[in-house]
C-alpha positions in Angstrom: 34.0 65.9 8.6 31.7 65.1 11.6 31.7 67.0 14.8 30.9 66.3 18.5 30.5 69.1 21.1 31.0 68.9 24.8 29.6 72.2 26.2 30.0 73.9 29.5 32.4 71.7 31.4 33.0 73.5 34.7 36.2 73.2 36.8 38.1 75.1 39.4 41.6 75.5 38.0 44.9 77.0 39.3 45.2 79.5 36.4 46.6 83.0 36.5 49.5 85.3 37.2 48.5 86.3 40.7 49.7 84.1 43.6 46.1 83.7 44.9 44.9 82.4 41.5 47.6 79.8 41.5 46.8 78.7 45.1 43.0 79.0 45.3 42.2 78.6 41.7 39.2 80.1 39.8 36.3 78.9 37.8 36.6 78.1 34.2 34.2 76.8 31.6 35.4 74.6 28.8 33.7 73.9 25.4 35.2 71.2 23.2 34.6 70.5 19.6 36.0 67.2 18.3 36.1 66.4 14.6 36.5 63.1 12.9 34.7 60.5 10.8 31.7 59.3 12.8 30.2 57.3 9.9 31.0 53.8 11.4 29.6 54.8 14.8 26.4 56.1 13.2 25.9 53.0 11.1 26.9 50.3 13.6 25.6 51.9 16.9 28.8 50.5 18.5 30.8 52.4 21.0 34.0 50.9 19.7 33.5 53.0 16.5 32.7 56.2 18.4 34.6 58.8 20.4 33.7 57.9 24.0 33.1 61.3 25.5 33.6 59.8 29.0 37.3 59.4 28.1 37.4 62.9 26.8 36.1 64.2 30.2 38.5 62.0 32.1 41.4 63.3 30.0 40.4 66.9 30.7 39.8 66.3 34.4 43.2 64.7 34.8 44.9 67.8 33.2 42.8 70.2 35.3 43.5 68.6 38.6 47.2 67.8 38.0 48.6 71.1 36.8 48.8 74.9 37.4 49.0 77.4 34.6 50.0 81.1 34.3 48.2 81.6 30.9 44.8 80.6 29.6 46.4 80.0 26.3 48.8 77.5 27.8 46.0 75.7 29.5 44.0 75.4 26.3 47.0 74.2 24.4 47.7 71.5 27.0 44.1 70.2 26.8 44.2 70.1 23.0 47.5 68.3 22.9 46.4 65.7 25.4 43.2 65.0 23.6 45.0 64.5 20.3 47.6 62.3 22.0 45.1 60.0 23.9 42.1 59.6 21.5 43.3 58.5 18.1 39.9 58.9 16.3 40.0 62.7 16.8 41.3 64.4 13.7 40.9 68.0 15.0 40.0 69.6 18.3 38.8 73.1 19.1 39.0 74.1 22.7 37.4 77.2 24.2 38.4 78.1 27.8 36.4 80.8 29.6 38.0 82.2 32.8 35.0 83.3 34.8 35.3 86.7 36.6 39.0 87.3 36.4 40.5 89.6 39.0 40.1 92.9 37.1 38.7 96.3 38.3 35.7 95.9 36.0 32.6 93.8 36.1 32.7 91.2 33.3 31.6 87.7 32.6 35.0 86.4 31.7 37.9 86.1 29.4 37.8 83.5 26.6 40.4 81.9 24.4 39.7 79.5 21.6 42.4 77.4 19.9 42.1 74.8 17.1 44.6 72.0 16.6 44.8 69.3 13.9 46.5 65.9 14.1 49.8 66.1 12.2 
């Protein structure tokens, strides 16, 4: 199976349990791995046979700007579900969401969740 990666998408997302996180939002970074059969795209050089990553970014952006989430797991699940629903050539999606500098009493880069979902 072939793989496409979109790495380091950055958004401000209303994500967290604290009221200020759900109002002000916080920075997240998203990595996406899409799996499918890219043979036809590779041999024809035709966008109609490829996963158009512009539509992947648009789908993610719509979900980020339109919703608030308590849990990073729920956010990742929503993204994976929407990608599988909207882009039929994706067979499997792996989403990593990094919540940058969560409000904890320790200095850290972030908290990260990775989920993998397959088209049923």
